[in-house]
C-alpha positions as CSV (number, residue, x, y, z in Angstrom):
1,M,3.8,-5.5,17.4
2,F,1.9,-3.4,14.7
3,S,2.8,-0.3,12.8
4,I,1.2,2.1,10.4
5,V,3.2,2.7,7.3
6,E,2.8,5.1,4.4
7,Q,3.3,3.8,0.9
8,G,2.2,5.4,-2.4
9,G,0.2,8.0,-0.8
10,F,-1.9,5.5,1.3
11,Q,-1.5,4.4,5.0
12,Y,-1.8,0.8,6.1
13,K,-1.9,-0.8,9.5
14,V,0.5,-3.9,9.3
15,T,1.6,-6.8,11.5
16,T,3.9,-9.6,10.8
17,G,2.3,-12.1,8.4
18,D,-0.2,-9.7,6.7
19,V,-0.6,-9.7,3.0
20,L,-1.7,-6.5,1.3
21,E,-1.9,-4.8,-2.0
22,I,0.0,-1.5,-2.6
23,P,0.5,0.6,-5.5
24,L,3.0,-0.9,-8.0
25,V,6.7,-0.9,-6.8
26,D,9.8,-2.1,-8.7
27,G,11.1,-5.5,-8.0
28,E,10.8,-9.2,-8.9
29,A,8.5,-11.6,-7.0
30,G,10.4,-13.1,-4.1
31,S,12.6,-10.1,-3.6
32,V,12.7,-8.1,-0.3
33,I,11.8,-4.5,0.1
34,T,11.9,-2.1,3.0
35,L,9.2,0.5,3.9
36,D,10.9,3.4,5.6
37,R,8.0,5.7,6.2
38,V,6.8,4.3,9.6
39,L,4.3,6.7,11.1
40,L,3.5,4.7,14.3
41,V,4.8,1.7,16.1
42,G,2.9,-0.1,18.9
43,E,3.4,-3.0,21.1
44,G,1.1,-3.8,23.8
45,D,0.4,-0.6,25.8
46,T,3.4,1.3,24.5
47,I,2.9,3.4,21.4
48,K,5.5,5.5,19.5
49,V,4.2,8.2,17.3
50,G,6.6,9.8,14.7
51,T,6.9,13.4,13.9
52,P,6.3,12.7,11.0
53,V,8.1,9.3,11.0
54,V,9.5,7.2,13.8
55,A,13.3,7.4,13.8
56,G,15.1,4.1,13.1
57,A,11.8,2.1,12.5
58,S,11.2,0.1,9.3
59,V,9.0,-2.6,7.9
60,T,10.5,-5.4,5.9
61,A,8.3,-7.1,3.2
62,E,8.6,-9.7,0.5
63,I,7.0,-9.1,-2.9
64,V,4.5,-11.9,-3.7
65,E,3.3,-11.0,-7.0
66,H,2.4,-8.1,-9.4
67,G,-1.1,-7.7,-10.8
68,R,-3.9,-5.4,-12.2
69,G,-7.0,-4.5,-10.1
70,Q,-10.7,-4.6,-11.2
71,K,-11.8,-2.5,-14.1
72,V,-13.3,0.8,-13.0
73,L,-15.7,2.3,-15.8
74,V,-15.8,6.1,-16.2
75,M,-18.9,7.4,-18.0
76,K,-19.4,11.1,-19.2
77,K,-22.8,12.2,-20.5
78,H,-24.5,15.5,-21.4
79,R,-28.2,15.1,-21.5
80,R,-30.1,16.0,-24.7
81,K,-26.7,16.8,-26.5
82,D,-25.8,13.3,-27.9
83,Y,-22.7,13.3,-26.0
84,K,-21.6,10.0,-24.3
85,R,-18.1,8.7,-23.4
86,K,-17.2,5.5,-21.8
87,N,-13.7,4.7,-20.6
88,G,-12.3,1.9,-18.4
89,H,-9.2,1.8,-16.2
90,R,-7.2,-0.9,-14.3
91,Q,-4.8,0.1,-11.7
92,D,-1.5,-1.8,-11.3
93,F,-0.7,-3.2,-7.9
94,T,2.0,-5.2,-6.0
95,K,0.9,-7.9,-3.4
96,I,3.3,-8.0,-0.5
97,K,3.7,-10.1,2.7
98,I,5.1,-8.4,5.9
99,T,8.0,-10.4,7.2
100,A,9.1,-8.1,10.1
101,V,8.3,-5.0,11.9
102,N,11.6,-3.3,13.2
103,A,11.2,-0.7,15.8
């Protein structure tokens, strides 16, 4: 069984046992969270598509750890004007493990 869930403005295709990184959510490592925005649920040949979400469907996940992503450098430059700016950014994320897909 698989499903497509929306979390933090991104959509993820998940199955039981998957480990993925999502934008930062509240909670301690080891705690259980529920993802309620399930857009699609599929098992074998049967597929349920939500309008916009599937009623009664949810995905249960366990928080593995919190972390920060790789640094992204942002450069600005205006040629011949002696203007240069360099800035870095690291996005926070939460690593979760999918424990159950409830249809």
